N, C-alpha and C positions, 0 to 999 in steps of 0.2 A: 504493499500499502506506499501512496506517496502522494504528497501536497505540491508537488518540486520545489519542496523545502529544504523536508528530511523525506525521507525510503525507509521503510524497515521491511526485511524477508521476517517471514513464516515455513511452517513446513507441516505435514502431515502427513500418516499413509495408513490408506483403509479405502473402506469405499466409500468415504467421505471426507477424503483428503484434501479438494479444495476449500470444506468449511472451517476444516482442524488448524489448514493451513493461513487461512482469512485471520481464524481465533487468534494463532501464535503471535500472528505479524499485529494483530489490535492491542493482544498483551503486552507488546514492548514499547507500543506511543508514550508519548508523555500525557503525565495529566490533565484534565480541561481539553485534550485536542480530539474535537471528533471533527474536524471538516479535514479529511483524508480520501478527494475523491477520485485517485485514481486505485485500480485495482486491475492489476496484471496477477494471472496463474500461468506458474510452468509444471508440467509433467515431465517427471524423467523418464526418458523414453530409449536409453541405453547407457551403461556403464563399462567399462574399461578399468579393471583394479591391478594396480600394482602393490605386490604384495610387500615388496623389500625396495622401495624407490632408493634407485642412487639417484646422489643430488645432482651428480655429473652427466646423467640422462638428460636427455631432451625431450618433454610430453609429445607427442605425435600428434597433431590436429589441428587445423585453422581453427575453429569454436567448441569448446568447451566448457562446462563446467568443472569444478574444484570442491574434493571433499573431501578433507584431511582423517584418518580414525577409522576405524573400521565398524562401528555404529551410528549408522544413522540419525537416528533416535535420538540419542542422547549427545550428537555432537552441537556444537555451534560451528563448526567450522566448516562450512557448506557454502560452496557461491557460487550463482550463476553463470553460465555464459556470457553473459551482458555488464556481468558486476568483474567480471576478469578482465573482461576488454577495458573495460570504461576509467577503471582505477589499475591497470596494467600490471594486476599481479600475477601474472608471467610476463617475464621479458619478453624481450624479441628471439631471444634463442633458447622459447621454449622452456626457460630456467623459473623454477616458483622465487618470486622478491618475499621470501618469508620475514624482512623486514615491515613488509606493507601489508600481508594481511592480518597484522596484529591491530597499525592506525584502520583500518576500513571494518574489522569486525566490531568495533569500539564505537565508530562513526555509526553504522547501518544498525545501534541497538542489541548484537550478539553475544558481546561480552563486554564485561566492566574493567574486566583486568586488562594486561599489555600481555599480548600474546610471545609467546617464549621460546625458541627455538627450537626442535627437537631431538631428541641425543642420534648425535649419530657414531656408528663405528668408527674404525680405524680407516678402512677402507671409503669413507664417505657414504654408507648407506643410511639411509633415516629408517629407525628404528621403529617403523609403523607402520597403515597402511595408508595409498594413496590413492583414490580413483577421480577418473574423469569421467562426466556423465555427459548425455546431450537431451536435447528438451523440446518440448512443442507449450507455446505459450499462446495464452490467448487473453486481451485485454475486455475485459470486460464495460459494458457500458455504462457509464457512470450515473445512471438511475437506476439501473437492475436491483431490481430486489430481493432477486435469488440466484444464488452458481448455477447454473446449467449448462453442461458439457459432456459432449457425446461426441462419440470415436468411432473412426472405419476400422470397423472390425473382420472385413474382409482381408486385410492382411496378414500373411504366414509370419511376420517379426516383427519382434516389438518397437526396433528401432525406426520399425515404417511406415510407425500406425500415423493416423491424421486425424485432428480435428475438424469434424467436416460441417458441426453444427456449435452454435454459441453467442452467448448474447452480450454479444460485442465483435472484435474483430482478433484473425489468429494471426501469427506472425512469423519470421523466417529470416534467420540468422538476429533477432531481436529486432526485424524492424517491421511495416505491412510490406506484402508483396501486392502490386496493383493491376490491373488490365486494363488498360488503355478503350479495348471496345465495347467495355460494359458499363463502364464507372465516369468516363472520364466527360461529364457534361460541360458548359458553361460554367454555372453554378460551381460547382465542384471546385473548377480551378480558380475562379475567381477569389473563391473564399480561401486556397493555398495560399498564391496572391497576396493577397491580405496581413495572412499571417507572417508573411516574408515583411510584407512593407509595415508591421507592429515591430516585427525584430529591428527592422532600420529606425525604425521612430524612435525608442526608446530602448535602445541597446546600442548601439553601430555610434554615436554619436559623442567622442569622447569628453569632449567638454564645450564650455561655451563661444572657444573658438571655432567650433565646426569643425574641427579634425574628427578623421572617422578613428575605430577602432580596428586597426589594418590587419593585423593577425592574431588571436587569441585559440589557448590549448583548454578545451574542456576539462579535459582532464585532469590535468595538472592544477587549470583553474588561473595559466599564465600568459598574461599579455608581452611578446616581446619589443623589447623599447630600440632595439639596433638592430639595423639591416635596411635601412631605409624606409620610405616610404612612397609610394606611385601615383602620381599627381593624377595620372591619364586615369587609374582606377575607382579614385577619390571621384573625379568628373564622372563616371560612367554611373554611380551609385547614385549622385543626384538626379540623372539620368533617367535611370531603371524609377526613382521615387516618384519622381513627376511623372514618369509616363503611369503609375498609378493614382496618383491624385486626381487624373484626369478623370478617369473614372470614381474613384473613391472618395469624397472630399473629409480626410480623416484630419481636426486640426492639429494633432499632432503631429501627422505627417508633413504641414503644411512648419510649422515649428521646425522642426530637424530640416528641413529640406533649408528653409532658412539661415540654421546656423551651417549648413556644409555648403552653400550658394555664399555665405560669410569668407568662408576660407582657401575657398578656392579663389573669389575676388582680391583677398587678402595678396595673394601672388601672382596680379597680373601688375604691368609695373609698364613706363619707358622702356622701349628699348628700337633701335634701329631695323631697318629693313634687311634682312640680309643679301639680298642681291640688286646693290641699291642701282647698277648697271642696266639691268632690266624693270626700272620701277621708276615711277614719275619720279624728276629730280625734286619736285618740290616740295617733297612730301619725305620730311629728312626720320621720324619716328613714330612708330605707330606702338600697337599694346602687343603683349606675350608674358605669356604663363610665365614666372621667373621660380628657377630652384636652386637653393645654395652647395656649392659642391663642399663636404666635409672637409676642414685643414687645408683649403685651399683659396687664393686670389682673386677667384673667380666665380662668377655661378653660371648655369647653362639653362639653354631655352629650348626644349624639343618638339618637333613640329606633330609628333603627335598627341601632347598636350592641348596645346595651341584649339586642334581641329575637335578634341572631346570637347573643351570648355565650351566651344561655339554650339556644338549639340547640345548640351546640359544646359547654356541657358537660353538657348532658344526652346527646350522641350519647356522647363522652368515658367517663362514667358507665357505661353503657351495654356499652359496647368491650371495656374496660379492668377493670371489675371489679375497681375500688379496696379495700381494705381497709373496715372498717365506720364505722372514724374518719372517714376520708375520704371516705367517699360521703355519709355525715352533714352533715361539713361541705360539701360542693359542693352538696347537697339543698337546704341550707337558705341555703346564697348564691345559689341559683333562686327560692327563696322570697322573698327581699329583691329581687330582680331582676325580678320578676314584678309585685310590689306598685309596682315603680316605674312598670311598662306600665301598670298601672290608674290608676296617680295621673295616667298623662299623659293620660289617654280627658276628651275635653269633656264628655261626657254619661253617665248609668249607665243613663237609661231606655228601659224596654224598645223593640226598635229593629224598625220592620216596614216596609216598602217603600216606603210610602209617605209615610214620615216626611222633615224637611228634609234637604238635603244639604248643610246649614252644620255638621253635628256632624262630630268632627275631631277628632286629637291636637294634642298637644305634641310638636313634633317635636324641638325643642331649646331648650335651655335652657342661659345662663350663672349659674357660681357664680362667688365667689370663692377669688381663690386659696389665702387661708392658710383661711380659716374654711367654706369650702363652702357658705356661706349661702346662697340664690337670690339674683342679683343683675340677671335680667331673662327673659321668658321672651320669644321670636323665633317668634314668629304668623309672620311670612312666608316662615321658611323650611321648605318643602315638599316631602317626596318621595313620590311615590305606591307604591315598590315596598315602604316600609314596612310599608303593611296586612298585605300575603304574610305580609313577614319575623316580625310580632307574630304572628300567626294561627295561622303554623307554631309560636312558639316556644309558647305556649301551650300547643295541641296533644300537642307535643313534650315536657311540661313532663309534662300529666296520663300520657304514657304510660309516661314515668320511672315518675310515682308511683306508678303500679298495681303497676312491673313489680317494685317493693320495696315496696309497701303502705306508702309512706311518708303517715302519718292524714294529719298534718299539714295537706299537699296536697290528701289527697284529702276532706277534711272542706266543701272550699271547690269542690267539682267542681263542683257545679253552677252557679256562679258565676263559674268562670275557663270552664265549656264555654260560657256565654250570650254571653261577654264574646268568644273565639274566633269564634264565632258571627257574631254582631252585628258585629266587626271588617270581617270577609270579606263578610258580605250587605253593607255598607255599600257597599266601593268596587266590588265589582261593581255594584249601584245605583246609585254615580254615573259610575263608566264607561256602563252605559247611557244615560242619562240625557245625559254629553257626546258620546256617539255620538248620541244622536238630533238634539240640538241644533246638531252640526257637519255633519248630513246635511240639517238642515230649513234649514239658510243654503246650503246648496248648492243648495236648492231642487231635494231630490231625494226622491222618496215613499220615506214609513217605515213598514215594515209590518214585525210580530213576527216573523217565519221567520229567522230565520237566514241561510237561503239570500239573502235579498233585502238582508239588513245590510249595508254596504261593507266587506268584509272591512278593507282600508284602514286605517282607521278603530278597530278591535278591538284591545287592550292586550296582548299576551301577557305573563301573569306564572307565571314558576316558582314561585316560593314560594308562592303561590296555590293552586295546583295541588298545590303540596305539603299543604297544611293541610286543603284538602277532604277528599284522601285518607286524611290521618291521624283528622280529624274523624273519618272516615265508619268505622276503626277502633274509634275510643273508643266513639263512640255511636252503634252503624249503627239500632240499633229507633227512636230519635226524632230523628231527624232534619227539622226541620221546614222546614228550606229547601232540601231536599235539590231540589227542581225548579229555582229558580235555579244553585245547585248545577253539577246534572246539564246547564244550558243552558251555561254558561259551560264545566264542560271539553269540550264535543260541540264549540264554537265555537274554543277555543283548536285542538282538532286541525284541523277544516276549516280555518280558518285559519293553520295550521302550513303543510300540506300546499299551500294554495295559492299562496303566498310562497315556495315551495321551486324551487330550481332542480333539476329530476329529468331522466331523459334524453330525456322525452316533450318537456320545455321545452327543452332544448337540444337536440334534433335541428331546430328551426322557428329558432335561429339563424343565420347565417353565420359566425361563428367558430369553428372548428376546432381554435384552440390555449389551450382553455379547459377542458379536459378533466378536470383536474383542481378543477374548482367548483363539482362536482354536488355536492348535498347544502345547501349554504348557504343562507340562509332572507333575502327582501329585496334580494337583489347584496350583502348585505354579507361580508367574505371576511373577516372578524373569526372567530377561535378561538373567544373564548370568546361571543360572543353565538351563534354555532351550536350551542354545548356545555349555556349557557343554554336554549336551547330545547328540543333533546332529553333534558334532563335531566327539562323537565315533562312530556316527553309520557311517558318513562318513570317518574317519578313514581303518573301519572295511574292507567298499566295499569292495576292491580289493583281501582280503583275504575270503569274502562270493565268489566271483565271481568265483574265481580259481577253488572251490569245486564244486557247483551248477550252475555256467552260471549266464545272468542276469534272468533268467524265473525262478528260485531257490526264494523259499517262501522268508525265511531271507534277503535274498539280496533285492527283491521288497520289502518283508515290510520295511527294513531299509531305501532306499531308498527312498521311499514316506513318513516316519515319518521325516526323517530328510528334504523333502522339506514342508513339513507340517510345520517344527516346525520354517521355515526361514519367514513362513507368519507372526509369532508374533514377531520374533525376528526384522526381519525391521519394524514393528510398533514404535519401541524403541530406530530407529536411529535419531538425528535431523538431520532434513531435513526443508527446508526454512519454510516452514506451521508451525512447531514447535518450532523452536528456532526465532521466529521473533520479539515475545510477552515475550523471558525472557530477563534481565538485556544487556546481552554482545552475541547476536546473532550468530556475525565473534566466538568468541571462540569455542563452541559447534558444530558447522555445521560437521556433518560425525560420529562422539563420540556417545556416547549408553546411553540412560538413562536407571535406574536400573529396571524399569517396565514401564507398561504404564501410572501405577500410581503412580509413585517415580520420578520425574527428575534428582535426584541425580545422579552423575557420578562416576566413581570409576576405573581406566584402564585395572582391569580383566573385565569389563562391554565388554569393547571394544575391547582389545586383543582375548578375546574366540571369540564374536562375529565376529569378521575381519576374527579368523583362519577358524572359519567354513560356513561360507557364500566364501569365496576363497577355501575352500576343495571342498563343494557342486558346484561353479565355474564350477572347475577344472573335474568332472563327469556329471555335465548336458549337 
C-alpha cells in the first residue's frame, strides 16, 4: 500500500493470501494514517533457491525479487522485483548490496533494527538461503471495496500463470502493458499528456529563475549539478508545455511556462551577425542566445539553440496570447533572432538540387565575455539536426506573423520562405548524396527507387518533418520543392516502420521476456528516441493525408507506427505503481524515465514524450 510518500509491503500465504498481505501491510502503517489509496498485489509465481549462496557469484536474471532466509512466513527480508530495481538492492553485476538492504527494510516498515551482514565461511559462502522469485502483479482500483483476483488455470507450469481478471490492471516487469489498437483514444492520450504537463508545471522548474531540473535520479533522489545545461532542450520543454497549454488552459502550467520563458530570455543578448559579408551592412548587431563557457574568457552561441528559441517563443505567444505589448516585444525579439539565423547562412544564392554541397550554416560562434564582439567562428562544429530546426523555426515564425498580421515580418515573407525551403532542400539533398556515396563504397547498386535504397543509411529527422508540414500550410500553392519533400516524408515513414519492433518482428525471435519492448525503433530502448520518431510521424500526418487521404499507404503506416511507439513510451511514464518504490514518488509522477531499464530522468525525455502523445491525441 502506498500514498506516494511512504510504501509498506505485507505478505500472506493461504487461500486468502491477498487479504492477509493487505492486512499485514496495513498493520505497518503509522498511527492515524488512513489515506493510502494505492494498493498493489504481487503473487509469487516461481522461485529459484540458492541453498548455499556464494557472495562472489552473480544472481542470474533480469527481473527478480529477493528473499533472505528459508522461512518466508517469518522473515522480513522479502523484496519485490520493483523494490530490488528501484533501490539498487542488487548492483549492476548482480551482487547483493547488503548495506542497502537493512536501510531499505527499515524505511519500508519491515524492521526497526539495522540489518547485520550474514555470517560467511572462510570461502565466502553465506550461511543462509537466498531465493530469487518472480511475480505476477495487479494494481487495484483505488475505489475497490474487495480484492478479487482470478488466475488463468489452463497453463501447465506455475511460472507461466497469468492474471486474466482483476478489479484493477495487471503489470509486466512492474509496469502496464498497453494495446494501441484498443485502448488509445483521444481522451486517454490527452489525460496522459496532461499528467506529463503537471510534472513539468510542478516539479521540473528548479527555482524562480526558470531554470529546469535538467537531470534527476529517482533511485537516489539526486540531481547532478555538473555536466552542463542544454539550452536547446530547455527551449524544447517550453515548446511542449505551450503545445499542451493551447489545448488545456492550466494556470499552474502557465506560471511554469512564464518562468521557463524568463530563463530563456535571460540568455538572449546583443550579438554580431556571424556572416557579415552576406548580410545587410547597416545591421551590426542582432540577438542570439548566449551560453558561458566554464573557465574561458569567451562565451558561445549555437545555431540550434537560437532556432529552438524561436520555435518555443512562437508557440508560447500562440498559446498564451499575452498582452499586445508583450506580444510585440516577443515578436520583435523573434525578428532579431531570425536575422541571426539568416546571417549564419554561408550563401544567399538561389539553391537548386545540383548546387555544391559545401554551402552550410555557421553552427557556432565565440564571443568576448565583456563586449560580445565576435572572437571566432567555429567552422569545425557541425550538428546535422540544426538544419531541420532552422527550417521549422522560420516556418513557425511566418505562421505566427500571419496569425498576428505582423507586417514587419510579412513584408519579408518571400525572403524567409525561400530560406526555409532552401535549408530543408539543402539537408535532404546532402543526405541523399552521402547516402549514395556510402552505398557505392559498399559496392551496392544504386537505384532512385526508395524501396531499393538501403534504409539503414537514411536519416530520420523529426524537426525536418515538422518543417515540411508547416511550410505546406504556409505556402500550399507554390511548393516548388514538393517532389523532394514528399519523397523524404514517404521514406521517413517507410524507414521508421521497417526498423520498428512490431508484433510480427517479435514473433520471429526466441525471447519471450521482452514483450514491453514492442514499438521501439532500431532496437533502441531510449524513451526519448522513440518519442522523437513518433513525434515526427505525427507531425507529417496532415501533409500525407492531403496527398493520399486516410487510406494512403504511408499515412496508414505513419499513424499505426506512431501509435505502436506510444505503447512503449507510456511504459516509461512514472505512474503510482512505478513511482511508489522510488525515494520521492510525488516528485516524479507524470514524468518520463530514460527507458524501461533506466530510471534516470531528463527534461527532453518528458518534453518529447509530451509532444508526441499530445499530437497523437489530436489525431486519434
